[in-house]
N, C-alpha and C positions, 0 to 999 in steps of 0.2 A: 758228698753223693755216693760216696764210700759204702754207707750206712745204709743204704738200697739194696746193697746186693746180700745183708744180712737176712735170713729168712726169720721172721718175726720181730724186724724193726717199728718200733714205736717212737712217732713224730714226740711225744709226751718226753722220751728218756734222751733226747738231742740235747748236745752243749749249749751253754746260754747263749755264745755265739750265734751258733747254726740257729738256735729260735727268733734270734735279735731277724737273720738278715731272711729267713721264714715270714716270719709276722709284716718286716717290711713290703713282702713281694704280695703277701695278701691284703695288707693295707692298699698299694697301687691296683689291684684286680678288685678291691672293692671300689674303689675312686674309679674305675674301669667299668665296671658295670652300672654304677649311680651314675655316671653323664651316660655311658649308654641309654639308660633307660629313660633318664631325662627328657634327650635328644629325640627319642621315638615319640616319646609322649608329647614333647611340646609342636616337634617339626611333622612329626604326621599324625598321630592324635589316635583315643584308643579303641575307638570303632571299626567295626569292617569299611562303611562307609570312607571313612575318612582314608583307610589304609588303600582302600578302589582310587579314589580322585588323586594319593601322592603318586601311586603309578602310573595312573591309566587318565590323570586328567581329565578337563571336561570342559567344554564349550561352555557352558552354562555357567559354569563359576570362573571361567579365564583362567584355570590353573591349566600349564603344561603337562604334558606326560612326561613321566622320567626317560632323558635319555640313555641309550643302550650304550655310550659312552662312558658314560658317566656310570650306571650300572654296574655296566664290566671294572670299570675302577673300583668299585666299591666292594663288590664281589672277590675280585682279586685280594687286593688289602685286608677284609675280611676273613678269609679262606685262611690265609696265611697268620694272623694274628690269632685269632679265634685258633686255630688249632692248637700251637703254639703255647696259648695261656690253657688250655684245655687238658694240654699235657704235664704239665706243672701243677696244676690245682688236682688233676688225675693220683699224680704222685704223692702228693701230700696228703692226699684222702684216704692214699691207701694204705696210708702210715698211721693211719686210728684204728680205735680199740671198736668202731663201729662192725657191725655183723658182715662177715661176707656177702650175702646177698642182698643187704644194703647199701655194701661199693657197688655192687654191678649196678643194680636198680638207676643210684644216681648216676654215676657215672654216664651209666649206657644212655639215661636220660638228658644227660649234658650233652651228649655231643648227636643224639639226634635231632634234640631242639635247637642246636646249633645249624646243623645242615637245614631243618625247617626255616630256618633263622635268614641262612644263604639262598635257598631257593626259591621261596613264595613271593618275594618281589616279579621275580621272572614269571613265575606262574600266575600270581594275579594279572601281570600285563598282557603275557600272550597266551593263557589258556582260559583263565576262567575270572570273574572278581569271586566268586566263592571262595579261592583259595587268599581273602581276603583275613579267614576266621582260622588257616594254619597259621599266616603269620601273627595273629594276636596270640594263637595258644602257645608257640614257638616262645615268641618273648617272656609267657607266663611261665614256662615250665623251665626257660633259661635262667632268669632270676633266682626262681626259688631252687633250683640244683645250684647255682652261683650261691648263694647263702648258705648251703649245707659244705659246700667245698670250701668255702674260706672259714665260715661258723666255725665248723666243727676241730679245724687243725688249730686254730686258737684257742678255741675253749680248752683242748685236751694240751695243748702247747702250757699253757700260762693257769690252769683254774683244776686240773685233775689234782694235783698234788703229786706228779713224779717230781723226783730229782733231775736235774741237770746236771751230766754226767762234769 
């Protein structure tokens, strides 16, 4: 972590041991995002109607609305874990050679889409079904930014030809 104190630190210049630790974290993050996507697609569905049904329920389809306690429990856990994961991913991404503008864009979109993911269930359930599109958009942007936050550091650590210290 001391490397991050040095202005201009690049992840590609890390020692082999540090690259292995970062790679392990990035692989676990990849698995986490992959399973999140699969759970969302399989449990909830990919359409706005499926999102609305999941959170609001339906008498005609005998689907119960999500319980407030369950939604609170999920929001509580996800707010903490997603914040910590994004903190680490953002630090690793900042240590890459992509432009400053791209860093701000990807990191900003990652945090905003995660906030959409946390807020959308509540908005769908208690405000309006149309917020289901915000949920789907949030998921999509979360996955795209996760691909960048995970892929770019991995690429730069192992494929750019930089020498490990």
